[in-house]
C-alpha positions as CSV (number, residue, x, y, z in Angstrom):
1,X,-19.3,39.2,-4.3
2,X,-17.9,38.3,-0.9
3,X,-19.4,41.5,0.7
4,X,-22.8,40.6,-0.8
5,X,-22.5,37.1,0.7
6,X,-21.6,38.6,4.1
7,X,-24.7,40.9,3.9
8,X,-26.8,37.8,3.1
9,X,-25.3,35.9,6.0
10,X,-25.9,38.8,8.4
11,X,-29.5,39.0,7.2
12,X,-30.0,35.3,7.7
13,X,-28.5,35.5,11.2
14,X,-30.8,38.5,12.0
15,X,-33.9,36.5,10.9
16,X,-32.8,33.5,13.0
17,X,-32.5,35.7,16.1
18,X,-35.9,37.3,15.3
19,X,-37.5,33.8,15.3
20,X,-36.5,33.4,19.0
21,X,-39.1,36.0,20.0
22,X,-41.6,36.0,17.2
23,X,-44.2,33.3,17.0
24,X,-43.9,32.0,13.4
25,X,-45.0,28.7,11.8
26,X,-42.6,25.8,12.0
27,X,-42.2,25.7,8.2
28,X,-41.0,29.3,8.2
29,X,-38.4,28.6,10.9
30,X,-37.1,25.7,8.8
31,X,-36.8,27.8,5.7
32,X,-34.8,30.5,7.6
33,X,-32.5,27.8,9.2
34,X,-31.8,26.3,5.8
35,X,-31.0,29.8,4.4
36,X,-28.6,30.5,7.2
37,X,-26.8,27.1,6.7
38,X,-26.8,27.7,2.9
39,X,-25.2,31.1,3.3
40,X,-22.5,29.8,5.6
41,X,-21.6,27.0,3.2
42,X,-21.7,29.3,0.2
43,X,-19.4,31.8,1.9
44,X,-16.8,29.1,2.8
45,X,-16.9,27.7,-0.8
46,X,-16.5,31.1,-2.3
47,X,-13.3,31.6,-0.3
48,X,-12.1,28.2,-1.5
49,X,-11.3,29.5,-5.0
50,X,-9.1,32.3,-3.5
51,X,-7.2,29.8,-1.4
52,X,-6.6,27.4,-4.4
53,X,-5.2,30.3,-6.4
54,X,-3.0,31.6,-3.5
55,X,-1.4,28.2,-2.7
56,X,-1.0,27.2,-6.4
57,X,0.9,30.4,-7.1
58,X,3.0,30.1,-4.0
59,X,4.1,26.6,-5.2
60,X,4.8,27.9,-8.7
61,X,2.2,25.7,-10.4
62,X,0.4,27.2,-13.4
63,X,-3.3,26.8,-14.0
64,X,-2.5,24.5,-17.0
65,X,-0.2,22.3,-14.9
66,X,-2.8,21.9,-12.2
67,X,-5.5,21.2,-14.8
68,X,-3.3,18.5,-16.5
69,X,-2.8,16.8,-13.2
70,X,-6.5,16.8,-12.4
71,X,-7.5,15.9,-16.0
72,X,-9.6,19.0,-16.4
73,X,-9.3,22.1,-18.6
74,X,-7.5,25.2,-17.5
75,X,-10.9,27.0,-17.9
76,X,-12.2,24.8,-15.1
77,X,-9.3,25.9,-12.8
78,X,-9.9,29.5,-13.8
79,X,-13.6,29.1,-13.0
80,X,-12.8,27.8,-9.5
81,X,-10.3,30.5,-8.8
82,X,-12.7,33.2,-9.9
83,X,-15.4,31.7,-7.6
84,X,-17.8,31.0,-10.4
85,X,-18.0,27.3,-9.7
86,X,-16.6,25.0,-7.0
87,X,-14.8,21.6,-7.1
88,X,-16.6,18.7,-5.6
89,X,-15.3,16.8,-2.6
90,X,-13.4,14.2,-4.6
91,X,-11.7,16.9,-6.6
92,X,-10.8,18.8,-3.4
93,X,-9.0,15.8,-2.1
94,X,-7.0,15.5,-5.3
95,X,-6.2,19.2,-5.3
96,X,-4.8,18.9,-1.7
97,X,-2.7,15.9,-2.7
98,X,-1.2,17.8,-5.7
99,X,-0.6,21.0,-3.6
100,X,0.8,18.9,-0.7
101,X,-1.6,20.3,1.9
102,X,-4.3,18.9,4.2
103,X,-7.9,19.3,3.3
104,X,-8.4,21.4,6.5
105,X,-5.6,23.7,5.4
106,X,-7.4,24.4,2.1
107,X,-10.9,24.7,3.4
108,X,-10.4,26.8,6.5
109,X,-8.9,30.3,6.6
110,X,-7.6,30.0,10.1
111,X,-6.1,26.5,10.9
112,X,-6.1,25.5,14.5
113,X,-2.3,25.2,14.9
114,X,-2.9,23.8,18.4
115,X,-3.8,20.5,16.6
116,X,-0.9,20.6,14.2
117,X,2.6,19.4,15.1
118,X,5.7,20.0,12.9
119,X,8.9,18.3,14.2
120,X,11.9,16.2,13.3
121,X,13.6,13.5,15.4
122,X,17.3,12.7,14.8
123,X,19.4,9.8,16.2
124,X,22.5,11.0,18.1
125,X,25.7,9.5,19.4
126,X,26.4,10.1,23.1
127,X,29.2,12.7,22.4
128,X,26.9,14.6,20.1
129,X,24.1,14.5,22.7
130,X,26.5,15.9,25.3
131,X,27.7,18.6,22.8
132,X,24.1,19.7,22.1
133,X,23.2,19.6,25.8
134,X,26.1,22.0,26.6
135,X,25.1,24.3,23.8
136,X,21.5,24.6,24.7
137,X,22.3,25.1,28.4
138,X,24.1,28.3,27.4
139,X,22.1,29.4,24.4
140,X,18.4,28.4,25.1
141,X,15.9,28.7,27.8
142,X,15.8,25.6,30.0
143,X,12.2,24.4,30.6
144,X,12.4,21.1,32.5
145,X,13.8,17.7,33.0
146,X,11.4,14.8,33.4
147,X,10.8,11.1,32.8
148,X,8.1,10.2,30.3
149,X,6.5,6.8,30.0
150,X,4.5,6.2,26.8
151,X,2.4,3.2,26.1
152,X,1.6,2.7,22.4
153,X,-1.4,0.9,20.8
154,X,-2.7,0.0,17.4
155,X,-6.0,-1.6,16.2
156,X,-5.8,-5.3,15.4
157,X,-7.9,-4.7,12.3
158,X,-5.8,-1.8,11.0
159,X,-2.1,-2.0,11.7
160,X,-0.1,1.2,12.1
161,X,3.2,-0.7,11.8
162,X,3.9,-1.4,8.1
163,X,5.0,-4.9,7.0
164,X,7.4,-3.3,4.5
165,X,10.4,-2.0,6.5
166,X,10.9,0.7,3.8
167,X,7.6,2.3,4.6
168,X,7.2,5.0,7.2
169,X,4.7,5.1,10.0
170,X,1.8,7.5,9.5
171,X,-0.2,7.0,12.7
172,X,0.4,6.6,16.4
173,X,-1.9,6.2,19.3
174,X,-0.5,6.4,22.8
175,X,-1.2,6.9,26.5
176,X,1.5,9.1,28.0
177,X,2.2,9.3,31.7
178,X,3.5,12.8,32.7
179,X,3.9,12.8,36.5
180,X,0.4,12.9,37.8
181,X,-1.2,13.4,34.4
182,X,-2.3,10.7,32.0
183,X,-2.8,11.9,28.4
184,X,-4.3,10.1,25.4
185,X,-2.6,11.2,22.2
186,X,-3.2,10.5,18.5
187,X,-1.0,11.6,15.6
188,X,-1.6,11.3,11.8
189,X,1.4,12.4,9.8
190,X,1.4,14.1,6.4
191,X,4.4,12.9,4.3
192,X,6.5,12.9,7.4
193,X,6.6,16.7,7.5
194,X,3.8,17.7,9.9
195,X,0.9,15.9,11.6
196,X,-2.6,16.4,13.0
197,X,-2.3,15.9,16.7
198,X,-5.1,15.4,19.2
199,X,-4.8,15.1,23.0
200,X,-7.1,14.6,25.8
201,X,-6.4,14.2,29.5
202,X,-7.8,11.0,31.2
203,X,-8.1,10.0,34.8
204,X,-8.4,6.3,34.7
205,X,-5.7,4.4,32.7
206,X,-6.8,1.0,33.8
207,X,-10.4,1.3,32.5
208,X,-9.2,2.9,29.2
209,X,-6.8,0.0,28.7
210,X,-9.8,-2.4,29.2
211,X,-11.9,-0.5,26.7
212,X,-9.1,-0.7,24.2
213,X,-8.9,-4.4,24.6
214,X,-12.7,-4.8,24.1
215,X,-12.5,-2.7,21.0
216,X,-9.6,-4.7,19.5
217,X,-6.9,-2.1,20.2
218,X,-3.8,-3.8,21.4
219,X,-0.7,-2.6,23.3
220,X,2.4,-2.8,21.1
221,X,5.2,-1.0,22.8
222,X,6.3,0.9,25.9
223,X,8.8,3.8,25.6
224,X,10.6,4.9,28.7
225,X,12.7,8.1,28.3
226,X,14.4,10.9,30.2
227,X,13.9,14.2,28.5
228,X,15.6,17.6,28.9
229,X,13.5,20.4,27.3
230,X,14.6,23.8,26.0
231,X,13.1,26.7,24.2
232,X,15.3,28.0,21.4
233,X,15.3,31.1,19.2
234,X,11.8,32.0,20.6
235,X,10.3,29.5,18.2
236,X,11.6,25.9,18.7
237,X,11.1,23.4,21.5
238,X,14.2,21.3,21.8
239,X,13.9,17.9,23.5
240,X,17.1,15.9,24.2
241,X,16.0,12.3,24.9
242,X,17.7,9.3,26.4
243,X,15.5,6.3,25.5
244,X,15.9,3.0,27.3
245,X,16.9,0.3,24.8
246,X,17.4,2.8,22.0
247,X,19.9,5.5,23.1
248,X,20.1,9.2,22.4
249,X,17.9,11.5,20.2
250,X,17.1,15.1,19.6
251,X,13.5,16.1,18.8
252,X,12.9,19.7,17.5
253,X,9.3,21.0,17.3
254,X,8.0,24.3,15.9
255,X,6.0,26.2,18.5
256,X,5.3,29.4,16.7
257,X,4.1,29.5,13.1
258,X,4.7,32.5,10.8
259,X,4.4,30.7,7.4
260,X,2.7,27.7,5.9
261,X,3.5,24.3,7.4
262,X,5.7,23.2,4.6
263,X,7.7,26.5,4.6
264,X,8.1,26.2,8.3
265,X,9.4,22.6,7.8
266,X,12.0,23.9,5.4
267,X,13.1,26.5,7.9
268,X,13.3,23.8,10.5
269,X,15.7,21.8,8.4
270,X,17.9,24.8,7.7
271,X,18.1,25.6,11.4
272,X,19.0,22.0,12.1
273,X,21.9,22.2,9.7
274,X,23.2,25.2,11.5
275,X,23.3,23.0,14.6
276,X,25.5,20.6,12.6
277,X,22.9,17.9,12.8
278,X,23.1,15.1,10.3
279,X,19.8,15.2,8.5
280,X,20.3,11.8,7.0
281,X,19.7,10.5,10.5
282,X,16.1,11.9,10.6
283,X,13.9,9.2,12.0
284,X,10.4,9.0,10.4
285,X,9.3,5.9,12.2
286,X,9.3,6.7,15.9
287,X,10.5,5.2,19.1
288,X,7.9,2.4,19.4
289,X,8.7,1.1,15.9
290,X,12.4,0.7,16.8
291,X,11.6,-1.0,20.1
292,X,9.2,-3.5,18.3
293,X,11.7,-4.3,15.5
294,X,14.5,-4.6,18.0
295,X,12.7,-7.2,19.9
């Protein structure tokens, strides 16, 4: 079936290329364009059933269990996984929630890992910080030492900081000053295990700050930290931070992905245990939250 769809897609692409040189009526060009778009959408949707099946099995969830949670029959799940029918958008969102994955993870075969961040941050005592610094100096590749100044923002109409202190922070928007570079960064966390991350370099902080104020995006915190960065086990970026007003932290980020995001997160925790880190001190709120609440 997939090969047939690929043949149809190639055929539609060929027709579209032919239209560039052949003089055909506008209505014909429209029909071919629609066919091309339809084939692309159909091809992606046909792969969707395979991905649902793959992820469901990897998480040891039966078709019946998934059906019960979605309030559909197991025959419906089977039909999706055999690529006979496709779930609608609302159902796709529910499936992703049950499978604990993002929608982009389910829909796309190749996720752009450059826009995904998986990391943990742990509060340290000063002697623990010094122990780890000594360890990484002898067992990891030193990358750099620098000062980082981060200015955090949130919309006045949609607060990032929860009123309930027991809730975690799912979103951050910041402007980071890194030497001569100024970087706008947005993060959206998924159950505190990994996040979508988007960055863009800007050249005029003052004007961007004015635009934020006009749009109702207010400055909420400034984080000033000194960071020592290492590369460990050819996979993890280690950041040892001293944060003014807050103290010492370690931040460990995955830089090379060999498995799914959740599997990589589990490996990250196991590696952290091997470093004798106290996982009960994992911070899921972030530096700006602590600076705000401290004030």
